[in-house]
KOLNU-204630 format. One line per 3 residues: their letters; for each residue x, y, z of C-alpha. Coordinates in nm, 2 decimals, always signed. Layout:
% residues N
A) X,Y,Z ~ ...
% end
This chain:
% residues 177
MSS) -2.76,+3.67,-8.39 ~ -2.84,+3.93,-8.65 ~ -3.19,+4.02,-8.73
NST) -3.17,+3.87,-9.08 ~ -3.05,+3.53,-8.97 ~ -3.29,+3.24,-8.90
PVE) -3.26,+3.05,-8.58 ~ -3.13,+2.70,-8.60 ~ -3.37,+2.44,-8.45
TPP) -3.22,+2.23,-8.17 ~ -3.21,+1.86,-8.27 ~ -3.45,+1.63,-8.09
AKN) -3.29,+1.43,-7.81 ~ -3.34,+1.05,-7.77 ~ -3.60,+1.10,-7.50
GTQ) -3.82,+1.31,-7.73 ~ -3.74,+1.64,-7.57 ~ -3.53,+1.90,-7.74
AGH) -3.15,+1.86,-7.68 ~ -3.06,+2.11,-7.42 ~ -3.22,+2.24,-7.10
ASG) -3.58,+2.20,-7.21 ~ -3.58,+1.92,-6.95 ~ -3.54,+2.18,-6.68
DKR) -3.20,+2.04,-6.58 ~ -3.00,+2.33,-6.44 ~ -2.67,+2.18,-6.55
FKI) -2.75,+2.26,-6.91 ~ -2.80,+2.63,-6.81 ~ -2.47,+2.63,-6.62
LEV) -2.29,+2.47,-6.93 ~ -2.45,+2.73,-7.16 ~ -2.32,+3.01,-6.93
HMK) -1.98,+2.86,-6.95 ~ -2.00,+2.85,-7.33 ~ -2.11,+3.21,-7.33
KHQ) -1.81,+3.30,-7.12 ~ -1.60,+3.16,-7.40 ~ -1.81,+3.35,-7.66
FRH) -1.93,+3.02,-7.81 ~ -1.59,+3.00,-7.99 ~ -1.50,+2.68,-8.17
DAL) -1.16,+2.68,-8.01 ~ -1.32,+2.65,-7.66 ~ -1.45,+2.30,-7.74
IEV) -1.21,+2.12,-7.51 ~ -1.29,+2.36,-7.22 ~ -1.66,+2.31,-7.28
LHK) -1.63,+1.93,-7.28 ~ -1.43,+1.95,-6.96 ~ -1.71,+2.16,-6.80
AQE) -1.98,+1.93,-6.94 ~ -1.81,+1.62,-6.79 ~ -1.76,+1.79,-6.46
LFG) -2.13,+1.87,-6.45 ~ -2.27,+1.55,-6.58 ~ -2.01,+1.29,-6.50
YLE) -1.98,+1.17,-6.85 ~ -2.05,+1.28,-7.21 ~ -2.36,+1.11,-7.34
DDL) -2.48,+1.15,-7.70 ~ -2.75,+1.41,-7.62 ~ -2.50,+1.62,-7.44
LLF) -2.26,+1.61,-7.72 ~ -2.54,+1.71,-7.96 ~ -2.63,+2.00,-7.73
ISH) -2.26,+2.12,-7.74 ~ -2.24,+2.07,-8.11 ~ -2.55,+2.29,-8.17
KLK) -2.45,+2.56,-7.93 ~ -2.10,+2.59,-8.06 ~ -2.22,+2.55,-8.42
LPP) -1.98,+2.26,-8.48 ~ -2.06,+1.94,-8.67 ~ -2.14,+1.66,-8.43
SRV) -1.86,+1.45,-8.58 ~ -1.61,+1.71,-8.47 ~ -1.74,+1.72,-8.11
YGV) -1.75,+1.34,-8.10 ~ -1.41,+1.31,-8.25 ~ -1.25,+1.54,-7.98
ATF) -1.45,+1.36,-7.70 ~ -1.32,+1.02,-7.81 ~ -0.97,+1.13,-7.89
YHF) -0.87,+1.25,-7.55 ~ -0.83,+1.00,-7.27 ~ -0.98,+1.23,-7.00
FTL) -1.33,+1.22,-7.16 ~ -1.57,+0.93,-7.11 ~ -1.89,+0.85,-7.30
KPQ) -2.02,+0.61,-7.03 ~ -2.10,+0.66,-6.67 ~ -1.81,+0.57,-6.45
GQH) -1.81,+0.37,-6.13 ~ -1.79,+0.51,-5.78 ~ -1.41,+0.46,-5.80
TCV) -1.18,+0.47,-6.10 ~ -0.85,+0.28,-6.16 ~ -0.66,+0.41,-6.46
VCM) -0.35,+0.21,-6.55 ~ -0.09,+0.38,-6.76 ~ +0.01,+0.17,-7.06
GTA) +0.29,+0.40,-7.19 ~ +0.61,+0.23,-7.29 ~ +0.79,+0.27,-6.95
CYV) +0.49,+0.15,-6.75 ~ +0.42,-0.14,-6.99 ~ +0.79,-0.25,-6.98
KGA) +0.77,-0.25,-6.60 ~ +0.45,-0.46,-6.58 ~ +0.15,-0.25,-6.64
DQV) +0.00,-0.52,-6.85 ~ +0.02,-0.76,-6.55 ~ -0.15,-0.50,-6.33
VEA) -0.44,-0.47,-6.58 ~ -0.47,-0.85,-6.61 ~ -0.48,-0.89,-6.23
VQN) -0.76,-0.64,-6.20 ~ -0.96,-0.78,-6.49 ~ -0.94,-1.13,-6.33
ELK) -1.03,-1.00,-5.99 ~ -1.32,-0.79,-6.09 ~ -1.44,-1.00,-6.39
IKA) -1.44,-0.70,-6.62 ~ -1.23,-0.58,-6.91 ~ -1.04,-0.25,-6.94
GET) -1.30,+0.02,-7.02 ~ -1.57,-0.15,-6.82 ~ -1.74,-0.09,-6.49
TAD) -1.84,-0.36,-6.23 ~ -2.21,-0.46,-6.22 ~ -2.25,-0.29,-5.88
NKV) -2.10,+0.04,-6.03 ~ -1.83,+0.04,-5.77 ~ -1.51,+0.03,-5.99
SLL) -1.43,+0.13,-6.34 ~ -1.10,-0.01,-6.49 ~ -0.95,+0.22,-6.75
TAR) -0.62,+0.24,-6.94 ~ -0.43,+0.54,-7.06 ~ -0.18,+0.56,-7.35
CIG) +0.05,+0.76,-7.12 ~ +0.01,+0.99,-6.82 ~ +0.36,+1.13,-6.84
ACG) +0.48,+0.97,-6.52 ~ +0.75,+0.75,-6.67 ~ +1.00,+0.80,-6.38
IAP) +0.76,+0.63,-6.14 ~ +0.65,+0.34,-6.37 ~ +0.43,+0.15,-6.35
AVV) +0.19,+0.43,-6.25 ~ -0.18,+0.38,-6.16 ~ -0.43,+0.66,-6.10
YDG) -0.67,+0.58,-5.82 ~ -0.96,+0.82,-5.81 ~ -0.75,+1.10,-5.96
TVT) -0.44,+1.03,-5.75 ~ -0.13,+0.92,-5.93 ~ +0.04,+0.63,-5.74
PRQ) +0.40,+0.52,-5.83 ~ +0.55,+0.18,-5.88 ~ +0.24,-0.03,-5.87
TPA) +0.23,-0.41,-5.88 ~ -0.06,-0.65,-5.93 ~ -0.06,-0.71,-5.55
STL) -0.06,-0.34,-5.45 ~ -0.33,-0.26,-5.71 ~ -0.55,-0.55,-5.59
EKI) -0.51,-0.44,-5.23 ~ -0.64,-0.09,-5.33 ~ -0.92,-0.23,-5.54
NQW) -1.03,-0.47,-5.27 ~ -1.06,-0.18,-5.02 ~ -1.31,-0.02,-5.26
VKS) -1.50,-0.34,-5.32 ~ -1.54,-0.41,-4.95 ~ -1.65,-0.06,-4.86
% end
């Protein structure tokens, strides 16, 4: 910052503290170092969001405001990017995640039936997490695995040719553990 510029005040967070690491949470400092590594460039937004989600698990409003302030970007731009890309989540996820690809090939081969079976079994809708926080059910527009449709991603592992039965078998292993 040059000597003739005035510092920008950090916006207050919901909990009354300043958005950022005033809370003493070291994850904010780690994130700030990561932003510094990218020279606080606007075009590093996606990399910064990835790091933030890696550190915090999800991108809550205060975290998005912190990133917006540090990168000197409008909050609407940060929120827009965070909501556009499937990888980012604005809510805490369950201990396990089940992501069903809903791309054309997967859909044609029964992905909608997989989602319906999981929704009925867990009594949640796509995008929700069970009350015990064990399982989150998510859908993706396309994961690029058309040759193995329908594909389901269990805790980050892409699994080919899933059926409602094979998916429920995996989900029930998680629920019973």
